[in-house]
Structure formats: C-alpha cells, structure tokens
C-alpha distance (Angstrom), angle and dihedral (degrees) to the residues before:
residue distance angle dihedral
M1 . . .
K2 3.79 . .
A3 3.79 133.3 .
H4 3.82 93.4 -110.4
Q5 3.83 90.4 58.1
I6 3.80 95.3 62.6
M7 3.82 105.9 19.2
T8 3.78 125.3 115.5
R9 3.79 107.0 -113.7
K10 3.79 101.0 -170.7
V11 3.78 98.1 64.7
V12 3.80 123.4 -174.2
T13 3.80 105.5 -131.1
I14 3.78 137.8 174.9
A15 3.81 136.0 -149.1
P16 3.80 121.1 -113.0
D17 3.83 93.1 -119.8
A18 3.79 94.2 51.1
S19 3.82 116.9 112.8
I20 3.74 122.7 -103.0
H21 3.82 86.5 -119.9
D22 3.80 89.4 61.3
A23 3.79 90.6 47.6
A24 3.78 93.0 51.1
K25 3.80 91.6 47.6
L26 3.80 92.9 49.7
M27 3.80 90.4 51.4
I28 3.77 91.9 50.3
D29 3.83 95.5 43.8
H30 3.80 94.2 48.5
H31 3.84 96.8 36.7
V32 3.79 94.1 -123.5
S33 3.81 129.5 135.8
G34 3.79 97.1 -150.6
L35 3.80 141.8 31.9
P36 3.79 127.3 -155.5
V37 3.80 110.7 -132.1
V38 3.81 113.7 -134.5
D39 3.77 132.5 177.6
A40 3.81 126.9 -130.6
A41 3.82 90.5 -82.8
G42 3.80 93.1 54.3
K43 3.80 93.8 -106.3
L44 3.80 116.2 149.9
I45 3.81 109.3 -121.5
G46 3.79 103.6 160.7
I47 3.79 148.6 -32.7
V48 3.79 133.9 -112.5
T49 3.80 120.1 -156.6
E50 3.77 141.3 173.9
R51 3.78 88.5 -90.6
D52 3.83 90.1 66.2
F53 3.83 89.6 63.0
L54 3.82 96.7 53.5
R55 3.78 99.5 81.4
R56 3.83 104.4 50.3
Q57 3.79 134.0 145.5
E58 3.79 91.4 -140.0
L59 3.81 90.0 62.1
G60 3.77 96.2 39.2
T61 3.78 90.0 -120.9
E62 3.80 99.0 116.7
I63 3.78 116.3 128.9
K64 3.80 112.6 -88.9
R65 3.80 115.1 -160.9
P66 3.79 131.1 178.0
R67 3.80 113.8 -92.2
W68 3.77 92.5 -115.8
L69 3.80 91.2 55.4
E70 3.79 91.9 48.5
F71 3.80 88.8 51.4
L72 3.81 90.4 53.5
R73 3.80 92.3 47.6
G74 3.78 91.4 55.3
P75 3.81 133.7 -137.8
G76 3.81 94.6 -76.1
R77 3.78 96.2 61.9
Q78 3.79 91.1 40.2
A79 3.78 88.9 55.2
V80 3.79 92.4 50.3
D81 3.79 91.2 52.0
F82 3.80 91.5 48.7
V83 3.80 92.8 53.2
R84 3.83 91.7 50.8
E85 3.80 92.5 46.9
A86 3.82 97.7 43.5
G87 3.83 104.6 23.4
R88 3.82 115.5 128.5
K89 3.83 98.7 -164.5
V90 3.78 128.7 68.6
H91 3.81 94.4 -121.6
E92 3.82 89.0 56.9
I93 3.81 95.3 59.1
M94 3.84 103.7 26.3
T95 3.79 126.6 105.6
P96 3.83 104.3 -110.4
N97 3.80 99.1 -168.6
V98 3.79 103.3 69.0
Y99 3.78 125.7 -173.9
S100 3.79 105.4 -133.2
V101 3.80 139.1 168.8
I102 3.78 138.1 -153.1
P103 3.84 121.8 -110.8
D104 3.83 92.1 -102.3
A105 3.81 94.3 53.3
E106 3.82 114.8 130.0
L107 3.80 116.0 -111.9
A108 3.81 89.9 -127.7
D109 3.81 89.3 59.7
I110 3.81 91.3 50.0
V111 3.80 91.5 51.0
E112 3.79 89.6 50.9
I113 3.82 90.6 53.2
M114 3.82 91.5 48.6
E115 3.78 94.1 49.3
R116 3.80 96.7 41.1
H117 3.81 94.4 49.8
R118 3.82 97.4 30.4
I119 3.79 95.2 -124.8
K120 3.79 130.7 144.0
R121 3.79 101.2 -147.5
V122 3.80 140.0 30.8
P123 3.82 121.8 -158.0
V124 3.80 117.3 -132.4
V125 3.77 114.6 -137.7
Q126 3.79 137.1 -173.2
G127 3.75 102.8 -156.0
D128 3.80 103.7 -40.0
H129 3.79 95.1 -30.4
L130 3.77 125.0 100.4
V131 3.81 113.2 -121.4
G132 3.79 101.0 164.1
I133 3.79 147.4 -28.4
V134 3.80 134.0 -120.5
S135 3.80 115.9 -149.8
R136 3.77 133.4 172.4
H137 3.79 87.9 -97.3
N138 3.80 90.0 61.4
F139 3.79 89.7 58.8
V140 3.82 90.8 51.0
A141 3.80 90.3 50.8
A142 3.81 91.0 47.2
I143 3.80 91.9 53.1
A144 3.80 90.8 50.4
D145 3.81 90.4 50.1
V146 3.82 94.9 46.5
T147 3.79 94.4 48.2
R148 3.81 91.4 47.3
N149 3.81 92.0 51.6
T150 3.79 91.2 46.6
S151 3.81 91.9 53.2
E152 3.81 90.4 54.5
I153 3.80 93.4 61.1
A154 3.81 108.0 110.4
S155 3.82 108.4 -141.6
S156 3.77 135.5 173.9
D157 3.78 117.9 -123.8
A158 3.81 90.9 -112.8
L159 3.77 91.7 54.0
V160 3.82 92.0 47.1
R161 3.82 89.7 50.8
R162 3.78 91.4 52.0
R163 3.79 90.7 49.6
V164 3.83 92.8 49.0
L165 3.82 92.3 49.1
A166 3.80 91.1 48.1
V167 3.82 91.9 50.9
L168 3.80 93.8 47.0
R169 3.78 95.0 45.3
A170 3.80 90.3 52.8
R171 3.83 90.6 62.0
E172 3.78 115.0 81.8
W173 3.79 92.6 -155.0
V174 3.84 92.9 59.8
P175 3.83 110.6 98.8
A176 3.79 119.4 -123.9
G177 3.74 122.9 -108.1
L178 3.80 101.1 40.9
D179 3.80 114.7 159.7
V180 3.78 111.9 -138.0
R181 3.81 120.7 -167.8
V182 3.80 126.5 179.5
K183 3.80 130.7 -167.2
D184 3.81 123.7 167.9
G185 3.80 90.4 -17.4
V186 3.83 93.4 -52.8
V187 3.80 111.5 124.5
D188 3.82 124.1 -153.5
I189 3.80 116.2 -165.7
I190 3.79 117.8 -164.1
G191 3.77 127.0 -177.5
F192 3.77 149.0 78.9
I193 3.80 131.9 -63.5
T194 3.81 129.9 -171.6
D195 3.83 96.9 -161.6
E196 3.82 123.7 51.0
N197 3.82 91.6 -146.6
V198 3.79 89.2 66.2
R199 3.81 93.0 62.2
Q200 3.80 97.2 71.7
A201 3.80 91.8 37.6
I202 3.80 90.5 58.3
V203 3.82 90.3 49.6
V204 3.81 92.4 49.4
A205 3.79 92.7 47.7
T206 3.81 89.7 52.1
E207 3.80 94.0 45.9
N208 3.78 89.3 59.0
V209 3.79 93.6 58.8
A210 3.79 115.2 105.3
G211 3.77 112.9 -107.4
V212 3.81 96.9 25.0
S213 3.82 113.0 127.7
E214 3.82 100.0 168.9
V215 3.79 137.5 10.5
R216 3.80 123.4 -150.5
E217 3.80 115.1 -175.2
H218 3.80 123.2 -160.3
L219 3.77 98.3 180.0
C220 3.79 122.4 158.7
W221 3.77 117.1 -148.2
V222 3.81 112.3 -137.0
D223 3.79 125.0 -166.6
P224 3.81 103.4 -132.6
M225 3.81 91.1 -154.5
S226 3.80 101.8 49.5
G227 3.79 101.4 19.0
T228 3.82 92.3 -128.3
Y229 3.80 117.3 138.6
I230 3.78 142.5 -163.3
P231 3.84 114.9 -136.9
P232 3.83 119.3 -122.9
L233 3.77 122.8 -89.9
D234 3.84 94.2 -143.0
T235 3.80 90.5 -123.2
K236 3.79 119.6 -168.0
H237 3.79 122.6 -144.4
V238 3.79 109.1 -167.9
M239 3.81 116.1 -160.4
T240 3.81 105.0 -135.2
G241 3.80 115.8 -165.1
M242 3.80 92.5 7.5
C-alpha cells in the first residue's frame, strides 16, 4: 500500500508566527499530538508536537544542568535551549528539519522512518507543499479496514484449504506433513511439531488467510531427542471481528 491510500488529507496546520498558546489549543481541540507548520504559500517548513511542550520555563520543567557542564557546552547551545524553553512563537520551538514522504511512498518505508527516528507522524508532500499526513492512527485504521474487507470474501472450503496450505508451505519453519481440513470456514490442523513456538505461529498464519473464521489446532509436540510426545489439546482459536 501507498501513503496516499491511508493518509489524512484534511490536515490541521499552523503558521510559523502563531503563538504557542494557539498551537496548544489547536492540538487539544482537534485531538492531535502534532501540527505541521506551513507558511502562507502552503509550504511545509516544520512541525510542532507535544514533545516541544515538555521542557518549558512556565512549567518549571526546563533542563537544569550543572554550571560546569553548561560552560563546556558553550553559549551557542545554551542559547538554543533557552529559545526552545522560553519561545512564544511556533517557529521558535518547532522542529525545522521534518522527515516527509511523497504520496506514492510505500507504507513499509514510512514505518521504517517512524521507528528509526522515533516519531509518530510523517507529513506527505508534493514538492514542498503539504498534501496529507500519515500517523500511527492511520495504520490502525488501515488494519481495521483490511481485516474487514478480508472477512467479506466469500470462499468455498476447498479454496480456503488451498490458501491455507499455500501459506503454510511458504514458511520454512512449518513442519512437513500437516493435515489441513476445512468445513464452513473452520480450519482443523493436525500434525507434529518439534518446537512449541511453532504452534502459535501456525495458528496466526492460518488466521490471516481469507475465508478462515476459526482455527482448531491438534498439534502433537515431539521431542526430537527422545521421541516422546505430548498429545494435542484440541485448542480452538475463534476469529472475532474477522
């Protein structure tokens, strides 16, 4: 999937000369934790987030360092910290270097940016202009939409069985010889495993197959060293909301 398929198009933004009071009020009123900062031409020039309000003189939460450490840091860095902790305008506290993507960016690439830089949202730009934003919430909404659409696929039991077998055979950790049976969307998996961690992985892989409504595993654990085994518990895994 691409960024434009899940992004929020009507983005709440703020101007660089707006007050931090206005920024805080916008975030509260619109239930957002970050605001892209755009100029009069609609060009993205920064972003202000909840994090920018943590270290503030008004709250007494500004960073307090020993005098010797401040001396080593130098006046330049002290000045930068002061502006961020006492600035009254958005452009004084915002993050100017924003990680952004284009509308055709792959979702996997956006996730990598979020995880690598520990950010919650990525603006989507066309040229220099903001056209949307992708936040963690958009991914949650996308998952809900995908799983709902998957559950609506009408499939015969034979087709579901073929899908399940194809998915399991594609995983190198799935043991050979599993017996898969399907009736009315309910999947029974029978066989042997030599590692307990594989049991749940097999169930999860099967749950993700279109047309599956319930998974019942009957997997015997076998000790590869001694040959002893533990019989299956006939565990049911009901797919709620699928």
